[in-house]
TORLUM-592934 format. One line per field, with one value per residue (C-alpha): chain; residue number from 1; z, y, x; residue in one letter. Coordinates in pm, 1 decimal. Example, Ala and Ser with C-alpha at 12.3 -4.5 7.8 and 13.67 -1.06 7.14 Angstrom:
REM TORLUM-592934
unit: [A/A]
pos: [1/2]
w: [780.0/714.0]
v: [-450.0/-106.0]
u: [1230.0/1367.0]
code: [A/S]
//
This chain:
REM TORLUM-592934
unit: [A/A/A/A/A/A/A/A/A/A/A/A/A/A/A/A/A/A/A/A/A/A/A/A/A/A/A/A/A/A/A/A/A/A/A/A/A/A/A/A/A/A/A/A/A/A/A/A/A/A/A/A/A/A/A/A/A/A/A/A/A/A/A/A/A/A/A/A/A/A/A/A/A/A/A/A/A/A/A/A/A/A/A/A/A/A/A/A/A/A/A/A/A/A/A/A/A/A/A/A/A/A/A/A/A/A/A/A/A/A/A/A/A/A/A/A/A/A/A/A/A/A/A/A/A/A/A/A/A/A/A/A/A/A/A/A/A/A/A/A/A/A/A/A/A/A/A/A/A/A/A/A/A/A/A/A/A/A/A/A/A/A/A/A/A/A/A/A/A/A/A/A/A/A/A/A/A/A/A/A/A/A/A/A/A/A/A/A/A/A/A/A/A/A/A/A/A/A/A/A/A/A/A/A/A/A/A/A/A/A/A/A/A/A/A/A/A/A/A/A/A/A/A/A/A/A/A/A/A/A/A/A/A/A/A/A/A/A/A/A/A/A/A/A]
pos: [1/2/3/4/5/6/7/8/9/10/11/12/13/14/15/16/17/18/19/20/21/22/23/24/25/26/27/28/29/30/31/32/33/34/35/36/37/38/39/40/41/42/43/44/45/46/47/48/49/50/51/52/53/54/55/56/57/58/59/60/61/62/63/64/65/66/67/68/69/70/71/72/73/74/75/76/77/78/79/80/81/82/83/84/85/86/87/88/89/90/91/92/93/94/95/96/97/98/99/100/101/102/103/104/105/106/107/108/109/110/111/112/113/114/115/116/117/118/119/120/121/122/123/124/125/126/127/128/129/130/131/132/133/134/135/136/137/138/139/140/141/142/143/144/145/146/147/148/149/150/151/152/153/154/155/156/157/158/159/160/161/162/163/164/165/166/167/168/169/170/171/172/173/174/175/176/177/178/179/180/181/182/183/184/185/186/187/188/189/190/191/192/193/194/195/196/197/198/199/200/201/202/203/204/205/206/207/208/209/210/211/212/213/214/215/216/217/218/219/220/221/222/223/224/225/226/227/228/229/230/231/232/233/234/235/236/237/238/239/240/241/242/243/244]
w: [-1502.2/-1691.1/-1734.6/-2076.4/-2181.3/-2276.3/-1940.8/-1762.1/-1918.2/-1831.6/-1470.8/-1466.6/-1595.6/-1333.1/-1044.6/-1174.7/-1250.6/-1191.0/-906.3/-786.9/-546.8/-393.9/-164.9/-71.0/-352.7/-642.4/-782.2/-987.0/-1202.0/-1312.1/-1527.2/-1655.1/-1686.7/-1752.0/-2009.5/-2190.3/-2163.4/-2173.4/-2384.4/-2689.5/-2494.1/-2377.3/-2717.0/-2918.1/-2679.0/-2353.2/-2499.4/-2782.3/-2544.8/-2276.3/-2533.2/-2691.8/-2370.6/-2145.7/-2277.6/-2612.7/-2514.2/-2192.1/-2245.2/-2623.4/-2590.2/-2571.3/-2289.5/-2295.0/-2215.1/-2083.8/-2050.2/-1717.4/-1798.0/-1453.0/-1293.5/-1604.3/-1618.5/-1908.9/-1825.3/-1798.9/-1524.0/-1542.8/-1290.3/-1325.4/-1067.8/-1328.3/-1430.0/-1065.7/-1009.7/-1320.4/-1176.5/-831.4/-983.4/-1150.4/-810.7/-771.1/-492.2/-440.1/-205.6/-129.3/-292.6/6.8/10.4/-330.5/-491.8/-841.8/-893.4/-821.1/-1178.8/-1295.9/-1026.5/-1114.1/-1493.0/-1623.7/-1970.8/-1824.8/-1645.6/-1930.3/-2023.8/-1660.4/-1604.4/-1917.3/-1809.4/-1463.4/-1578.8/-1854.0/-1595.4/-1274.7/-1391.4/-1538.3/-1758.5/-1688.7/-1763.5/-1500.6/-1565.2/-1604.0/-1319.6/-1419.2/-1757.7/-1819.5/-1936.5/-1773.9/-1970.1/-1905.4/-2084.3/-1820.6/-1856.3/-1559.2/-1546.4/-1215.2/-1052.6/-737.3/-542.1/-190.2/-182.0/-57.4/-138.4/-501.2/-533.0/-388.7/-637.5/-935.7/-821.8/-824.6/-1168.1/-1318.7/-1151.9/-1292.9/-1641.1/-1578.8/-1494.3/-1189.0/-1046.9/-727.8/-441.0/-316.1/39.5/104.7/134.3/248.7/-44.8/-41.3/94.6/124.7/461.6/308.3/237.5/-127.2/-229.9/-546.6/-802.7/-1019.4/-1344.3/-1422.8/-1590.3/-1961.9/-2061.2/-1841.5/-1990.9/-2341.8/-2251.5/-2097.4/-2402.9/-2653.7/-2471.8/-2257.6/-2408.9/-2349.5/-2518.7/-2340.4/-2569.2/-2259.7/-2186.2/-2532.6/-2681.2/-2402.9/-2509.0/-2878.3/-2819.3/-2613.8/-2895.0/-3152.0/-2978.9/-2704.9/-2409.3/-2287.0/-2104.8/-1792.0/-1779.3/-2152.7/-2263.6/-2503.2/-2760.1/-2729.5/-2766.2/-3077.9/-3230.5/-3167.0/-3322.6/-3631.3/-3682.8/-3879.1/-3639.6/-3350.5/-3046.9/-2810.4/-2443.1/-2383.9]
v: [2638.1/2327.2/2051.5/1883.6/1575.5/1772.2/1951.6/1622.0/1483.9/1799.9/1770.4/1409.8/1526.3/1797.9/1564.3/1331.6/1572.0/1927.4/2170.3/2489.7/2715.4/3032.5/3266.9/3633.4/3715.7/3501.7/3246.8/2969.1/2683.8/2405.0/2094.4/1873.9/1530.7/1334.6/1502.3/1184.0/970.7/1226.1/1522.5/1375.4/1327.9/1690.1/1834.4/1629.7/1599.1/1797.0/2128.4/2144.3/2041.4/2291.4/2570.5/2483.1/2467.9/2722.3/2940.2/3064.0/3115.4/3299.2/3453.6/3451.5/3292.8/2950.0/2779.9/2803.8/2473.5/2460.7/2180.9/2131.2/1876.5/1883.9/1742.8/1563.2/1759.8/1909.9/2140.1/2487.0/2741.3/3002.5/3285.0/3407.6/3444.1/3388.2/3047.2/2942.0/3072.1/2882.2/2551.1/2630.5/2696.8/2355.3/2194.2/2152.5/2370.2/2492.5/2317.5/1959.9/1679.0/1443.7/1404.6/1544.0/1423.8/1425.1/1726.4/1658.2/1740.2/1449.6/1212.2/1287.7/1256.2/910.3/1054.9/1222.5/921.1/767.5/1091.9/1177.0/827.4/855.9/1188.9/1050.5/718.6/888.4/1106.4/902.4/546.2/270.5/-38.2/-315.5/-685.7/-954.0/-1292.4/-1591.3/-1798.8/-2110.6/-2129.7/-2350.7/-2049.6/-1743.2/-1417.7/-1075.4/-1129.7/-1070.4/-713.1/-502.4/-144.5/29.5/365.3/480.8/791.1/928.7/1029.2/745.2/936.1/973.6/606.3/503.5/731.2/600.3/241.5/303.3/472.6/180.2/-74.3/107.6/51.4/-320.8/-387.5/-564.5/-344.8/-451.6/-218.6/-310.5/-284.9/62.2/81.2/337.7/506.7/565.6/911.3/975.9/1016.6/943.7/596.6/501.5/370.4/163.0/31.4/-266.5/-371.5/-723.4/-934.5/-991.7/-871.5/-562.0/-479.1/-513.4/-286.3/-25.1/-13.2/-0.3/217.2/448.1/417.7/590.8/915.0/908.0/729.4/624.4/382.8/324.2/206.5/-50.9/-199.4/-188.8/-367.3/-631.8/-681.7/-709.5/-955.0/-1108.0/-968.7/-657.1/-655.5/-434.8/-95.6/-25.2/338.9/513.1/528.5/155.0/71.0/286.0/102.0/-230.3/-103.5/31.4/-285.5/-587.7/-804.0/-971.5/-932.4/-1224.1/-1225.1/-1286.0]
u: [-1731.7/-1837.6/-1579.1/-1578.5/-1380.0/-1066.3/-1063.2/-1124.1/-805.8/-610.7/-727.2/-609.1/-270.5/-256.9/-335.9/-66.2/218.4/97.7/150.4/-18.5/170.9/30.5/223.8/194.8/439.0/318.0/74.1/234.0/109.7/347.6/313.3/595.5/750.6/1067.1/1292.4/1397.2/1085.1/801.7/912.1/738.5/415.4/419.8/511.1/262.8/-31.3/-17.9/96.2/-164.1/-443.2/-341.9/-313.2/-647.5/-849.2/-677.7/-398.2/-531.9/-899.5/-818.6/-476.1/-418.4/-74.9/85.0/273.4/651.0/822.7/1177.8/1429.0/1605.9/1879.7/2039.8/1725.8/1593.5/1268.3/1073.6/784.9/638.7/576.4/300.7/311.8/-42.3/-320.5/-590.5/-452.8/-442.6/-798.0/-910.9/-794.2/-930.5/-1274.8/-1257.7/-1205.6/-829.1/-687.6/-332.5/-93.7/5.3/-190.0/-182.6/-560.9/-650.6/-972.2/-1116.5/-1346.2/-1713.1/-1813.0/-1598.3/-1719.9/-2082.9/-2046.0/-1953.8/-1886.4/-1575.7/-1432.3/-1229.1/-1053.5/-979.1/-840.3/-622.8/-474.4/-401.9/-252.9/-47.8/125.9/119.1/58.4/270.5/246.6/496.0/540.5/594.3/747.2/519.2/663.7/468.9/640.4/943.2/1143.6/981.5/991.3/840.6/510.4/241.4/106.8/-0.6/-126.1/-70.2/-139.6/40.1/-58.4/-25.3/-392.8/-612.9/-936.2/-822.7/-727.3/-1064.6/-1244.1/-1049.8/-1100.7/-1475.6/-1463.6/-1271.6/-1499.4/-1803.6/-1658.3/-1697.0/-1331.3/-1189.8/-908.6/-733.6/-652.7/-307.4/-180.1/-28.7/348.2/600.4/772.2/1147.3/1224.2/851.9/685.2/345.0/213.1/166.6/-175.5/-211.0/-458.1/-361.5/-530.8/-414.2/-683.2/-622.8/-970.2/-935.0/-594.2/-740.8/-1033.9/-804.6/-577.5/-863.6/-1119.1/-903.1/-556.9/-227.1/-127.0/207.1/454.9/651.7/366.8/225.6/557.0/587.9/257.4/347.8/679.3/501.2/248.9/528.5/757.6/543.2/739.8/916.8/1246.3/1245.6/1417.4/1414.3/1428.1/1191.7/1472.0/1539.6/1172.0/1143.7/1438.0/1266.3/944.0/1119.9/1324.4/1206.7/1401.0/1222.1/1445.8/1496.7/1583.4/1951.1]
code: [M/K/I/D/E/D/L/A/E/I/L/G/M/H/I/G/D/G/C/I/S/V/T/K/R/Y/S/E/Y/Y/L/G/G/D/L/K/E/E/K/E/Y/H/D/E/W/V/K/P/L/F/N/K/K/I/M/I/P/F/F/N/K/E/V/N/Y/K/E/H/P/K/V/G/I/Y/G/F/H/I/F/N/K/E/V/V/K/F/F/E/K/L/G/V/P/A/G/K/K/T/N/I/K/A/P/L/Q/I/I/N/N/Q/K/L/H/K/R/F/I/R/G/L/F/D/T/D/G/N/I/Y/F/D/K/N/R/S/A/K/N/P/I/N/N/V/P/N/I/K/L/D/N/I/S/K/P/L/I/D/Q/V/H/K/M/I/S/N/L/G/L/H/P/R/L/K/K/P/Y/Q/G/K/G/N/R/H/K/I/H/S/I/L/I/Y/R/K/G/D/I/K/Y/F/I/E/E/I/G/F/K/N/S/K/H/H/T/R/W/L/V/Y/K/K/Q/G/F/L/Q/P/R/T/T/L/E/E/R/K/K/I/L/S/S/K/K/I/Y/K/L/S]
//
């Protein structure tokens, strides 16, 4: 099955936050995110895209999202062998993603790289703002875009994709995640020109990330640990907030 740009982004989403489980009793597909920070992203972008490319053409129905407040998750489960087979044919197998890789069709087609990267960074990446330690009064105004994953082969592939776009990503030293027996591998995009290119040419569809960038552009910094609701208030206000 041929992978187009929409499917490339869906596969990036899946590798970031999806799960395929197959047992003797059932075949299950799952995709979801944080209830408070990512519900908007799923409702406004993931759900329509998933319905358009997979659910409606093949099954003539839409995905059914559910909220799970006790664990803070918002997502959908599909118990269907055909959905699982669909993803397996595209090159993403069931089971743990310890050594998962991008499908070969994506690796071999540069036209798909940006959309795959966006889907992956929207679900598994992060944009944050360090303090400028050389300034007299340091504030959080140094943007960084980062991707963490337990799969070293995937990180190496994405590093190459980003480098082929003319950017200068850095591979960081692996570290042991809390409560995770696997090492975490990371890519960091930190140069100003690279950040600008990423935002303009790849972008974020996840408002959890995009609002962080918009607040930074509005006031010149972003305090750590803000919520989506807080960032929206800043963006809707005429007031320019200052660090306390």
